[in-house]
FIKOLZA-1660 file (N, C-alpha, C; in steps of 0.1 Angstrom, whole numbers, plus 5000, padded with zeros to 4 digits):
% residues 84
   i   px   py   pz ch aa at
   1 4779 4913 4801  A  M  N
   1 4790 4917 4792  A  M CA
   1 4788 4931 4787  A  M  C
   2 4775 4936 4786  A  I  N
   2 4773 4949 4781  A  I CA
   2 4780 4960 4789  A  I  C
   3 4781 4958 4802  A  F  N
   3 4788 4969 4811  A  F CA
   3 4803 4967 4812  A  F  C
   4 4809 4956 4808  A  E  N
   4 4823 4954 4808  A  E CA
   4 4829 4960 4797  A  E  C
   5 4841 4967 4799  A  K  N
   5 4848 4973 4788  A  K CA
   5 4861 4965 4785  A  K  C
   6 4861 4959 4774  A  V  N
   6 4873 4950 4770  A  V CA
   6 4883 4958 4765  A  V  C
   7 4895 4957 4771  A  Q  N
   7 4907 4964 4768  A  Q CA
   7 4918 4955 4764  A  Q  C
   8 4925 4959 4753  A  S  N
   8 4935 4950 4748  A  S CA
   8 4949 4952 4757  A  S  C
   9 4957 4942 4757  A  E  N
   9 4970 4943 4764  A  E CA
   9 4977 4955 4761  A  E  C
  10 4977 4959 4748  A  E  N
  10 4985 4971 4744  A  E CA
  10 4979 4983 4750  A  E  C
  11 4966 4985 4751  A  D  N
  11 4959 4997 4756  A  D CA
  11 4963 4997 4772  A  D  C
  12 4962 4985 4779  A  R  N
  12 4965 4985 4793  A  R CA
  12 4980 4990 4796  A  R  C
  13 4989 4985 4788  A  L  N
  13 5003 4989 4789  A  L CA
  13 5004 5004 4787  A  L  C
  14 4998 5009 4777  A  K  N
  14 4999 5024 4775  A  K CA
  14 4994 5031 4787  A  K  C
  15 4982 5027 4793  A  N  N
  15 4977 5033 4804  A  N CA
  15 4986 5033 4817  A  N  C
  16 4994 5021 4818  A  V  N
  16 5003 5020 4829  A  V CA
  16 5014 5030 4828  A  V  C
  17 5019 5030 4815  A  L  N
  17 5031 5038 4812  A  L CA
  17 5028 5053 4814  A  L  C
  18 5016 5057 4809  A  I  N
  18 5012 5070 4812  A  I CA
  18 5010 5074 4826  A  I  C
  19 5004 5065 4834  A  S  N
  19 5002 5068 4848  A  S CA
  19 5014 5068 4856  A  S  C
  20 5024 5060 4851  A  D  N
  20 5038 5060 4858  A  D CA
  20 5044 5074 4856  A  D  C
  21 5041 5081 4846  A  K  N
  21 5048 5094 4844  A  K CA
  21 5041 5105 4852  A  K  C
  22 5029 5102 4857  A  Q  N
  22 5021 5112 4863  A  Q CA
  22 5023 5112 4879  A  Q  C
  23 5029 5102 4884  A  F  N
  23 5032 5101 4899  A  F CA
  23 5046 5094 4901  A  F  C
  24 5051 5098 4911  A  S  N
  24 5065 5092 4915  A  S CA
  24 5062 5081 4925  A  S  C
  25 5066 5068 4921  A  P  N
  25 5065 5057 4931  A  P CA
  25 5073 5059 4943  A  P  C
  26 5084 5066 4943  A  E  N
  26 5092 5069 4955  A  E CA
  26 5084 5078 4964  A  E  C
  27 5076 5088 4959  A  K  N
  27 5068 5097 4967  A  K CA
  27 5057 5088 4974  A  K  C
  28 5050 5079 4966  A  V  N
  28 5040 5071 4971  A  V CA
  28 5045 5063 4982  A  V  C
  29 5057 5057 4981  A  K  N
  29 5063 5049 4992  A  K CA
  29 5065 5056 5004  A  K  C
  30 5071 5070 5003  A  K  N
  30 5073 5078 5015  A  K CA
  30 5060 5081 5022  A  K  C
  31 5050 5084 5015  A  V  N
  31 5037 5087 5021  A  V CA
  31 5030 5075 5027  A  V  C
  32 5031 5064 5020  A  L  N
  32 5026 5052 5026  A  L CA
  32 5034 5047 5038  A  L  C
  33 5048 5049 5038  A  K  N
  33 5055 5046 5051  A  K CA
  33 5051 5055 5062  A  K  C
  34 5049 5068 5059  A  S  N
  34 5046 5077 5070  A  S CA
  34 5033 5074 5076  A  S  C
  35 5022 5071 5067  A  D  N
  35 5009 5068 5071  A  D CA
  35 5008 5055 5080  A  D  C
  36 5015 5045 5075  A  A  N
  36 5016 5032 5081  A  A CA
  36 5023 5033 5095  A  A  C
  37 5033 5041 5096  A  Y  N
  37 5040 5044 5108  A  Y CA
  37 5031 5050 5119  A  Y  C
  38 5024 5060 5114  A  Q  N
  38 5015 5067 5124  A  Q CA
  38 5004 5057 5128  A  Q  C
  39 4999 5049 5120  A  M  N
  39 4988 5040 5124  A  M CA
  39 4993 5029 5133  A  M  C
  40 5005 5022 5129  A  L  N
  40 5009 5011 5136  A  L CA
  40 5016 5015 5150  A  L  C
  41 5020 5028 5150  A  S  N
  41 5026 5032 5163  A  S CA
  41 5015 5033 5173  A  S  C
  42 5002 5033 5170  A  N  N
  42 4992 5032 5180  A  N CA
  42 4990 5019 5187  A  N  C
  43 4995 5008 5179  A  Y  N
  43 4993 4994 5184  A  Y CA
  43 5006 4987 5189  A  Y  C
  44 5018 4993 5186  A  C  N
  44 5030 4987 5190  A  C CA
  44 5042 4996 5191  A  C  C
  45 5053 4992 5198  A  N  N
  45 5065 5000 5197  A  N CA
  45 5072 4998 5183  A  N  C
  46 5075 5009 5177  A  L  N
  46 5079 5008 5163  A  L CA
  46 5089 5019 5160  A  L  C
  47 5099 5016 5154  A  S  N
  47 5108 5026 5149  A  S CA
  47 5107 5027 5133  A  S  C
  48 5110 5038 5126  A  P  N
  48 5109 5039 5113  A  P CA
  48 5119 5029 5106  A  P  C
  49 5130 5026 5112  A  E  N
  49 5139 5017 5106  A  E CA
  49 5134 5003 5105  A  E  C
  50 5124 5000 5114  A  N  N
  50 5118 4987 5113  A  N CA
  50 5106 4986 5105  A  N  C
  51 5103 4995 5097  A  L  N
  51 5091 4995 5088  A  L CA
  51 5096 4997 5074  A  L  C
  52 5091 4989 5065  A  S  N
  52 5094 4990 5051  A  S CA
  52 5082 4989 5043  A  S  C
  53 5082 4996 5031  A  T  N
  53 5070 4996 5022  A  T CA
  53 5075 4995 5008  A  T  C
  54 5066 4989 5000  A  S  N
  54 5069 4989 4986  A  S CA
  54 5057 4990 4977  A  S  C
  55 5058 4994 4966  A  V  N
  55 5047 4996 4956  A  V CA
  55 5051 4990 4943  A  V  C
  56 5043 4979 4939  A  E  N
  56 5047 4973 4926  A  E CA
  56 5035 4974 4917  A  E  C
  57 5039 4977 4903  A  V  N
  57 5028 4978 4894  A  V CA
  57 5028 4963 4887  A  V  C
  58 5018 4956 4888  A  M  N
  58 5016 4942 4883  A  M CA
  58 5015 4943 4868  A  M  C
  59 5015 4931 4861  A  S  N
  59 5014 4930 4847  A  S CA
  59 5001 4935 4842  A  S  C
  60 4990 4933 4851  A  D  N
  60 4976 4937 4846  A  D CA
  60 4973 4952 4849  A  D  C
  61 4984 4959 4854  A  G  N
  61 4982 4973 4856  A  G CA
  61 4977 4976 4870  A  G  C
  62 4974 4966 4878  A  K  N
  62 4971 4969 4893  A  K CA
  62 4982 4972 4901  A  K  C
  63 4980 4977 4913  A  Y  N
  63 4991 4980 4922  A  Y CA
  63 4991 4971 4934  A  Y  C
  64 5003 4966 4937  A  K  N
  64 5004 4958 4949  A  K CA
  64 5012 4965 4959  A  K  C
  65 5006 4967 4971  A  F  N
  65 5012 4975 4983  A  F CA
  65 5017 4965 4993  A  F  C
  66 5029 4965 4997  A  C  N
  66 5034 4957 5008  A  C CA
  66 5040 4965 5019  A  C  C
  67 5035 4963 5031  A  I  N
  67 5040 4969 5043  A  I CA
  67 5046 4959 5053  A  I  C
  68 5058 4960 5058  A  V  N
  68 5064 4950 5067  A  V CA
  68 5069 4957 5078  A  V  C
  69 5065 4954 5091  A  A  N
  69 5068 4960 5103  A  A CA
  69 5073 4950 5113  A  A  C
  70 5083 4954 5120  A  T  N
  70 5089 4945 5131  A  T CA
  70 5089 4953 5144  A  T  C
  71 5082 4947 5154  A  S  N
  71 5080 4953 5167  A  S CA
  71 5084 4944 5178  A  S  C
  72 5089 4949 5188  A  D  N
  72 5093 4942 5200  A  D CA
  72 5083 4941 5211  A  D  C
  73 5071 4949 5209  A  R  N
  73 5061 4950 5220  A  R CA
  73 5048 4955 5214  A  R  C
  74 5037 4948 5217  A  L  N
  74 5024 4954 5214  A  L CA
  74 5019 4963 5225  A  L  C
  75 5013 4973 5223  A  K  N
  75 5007 4981 5234  A  K CA
  75 4994 4975 5238  A  K  C
  76 4991 4977 5251  A  I  N
  76 4978 4972 5257  A  I CA
  76 4968 4983 5254  A  I  C
  77 4957 4977 5249  A  F  N
  77 4945 4986 5247  A  F CA
  77 4932 4979 5250  A  F  C
  78 4921 4986 5251  A  G  N
  78 4908 4980 5255  A  G CA
  78 4903 4968 5245  A  G  C
  79 4895 4961 5251  A  S  N
  79 4890 4949 5242  A  S CA
  79 4880 4955 5231  A  S  C
  80 4879 4947 5220  A  L  N
  80 4871 4951 5210  A  L CA
  80 4856 4945 5213  A  L  C
  81 4846 4953 5208  A  P  N
  81 4833 4947 5210  A  P CA
  81 4830 4934 5203  A  P  C
  82 4820 4926 5207  A  D  N
  82 4818 4913 5201  A  D CA
  82 4814 4915 5186  A  D  C
  83 4807 4925 5182  A  V  N
  83 4804 4927 5168  A  V CA
  83 4814 4938 5163  A  V  C
  84 4823 4933 5155  A  Y  N
  84 4834 4943 5150  A  Y CA
  84 4832 4945 5135  A  Y  C
% end
């Protein structure tokens, strides 16, 4: 208990509201979509229209990232080693 910092609900809400002003959720969504597209394109046929992203601030101040991609084909690649 010594190392844990207890924070009131009001303090957490203030921190979330302050951090919301410091970044744009829409910019985060665009960067997340771009990065996810580049990564997933290595594994499957994918078009940007078939990829959606969202960023949600939860009640405890944590962030929930959701990425949904629809593909018609996976790319063939080498097998993974036994110890991954």
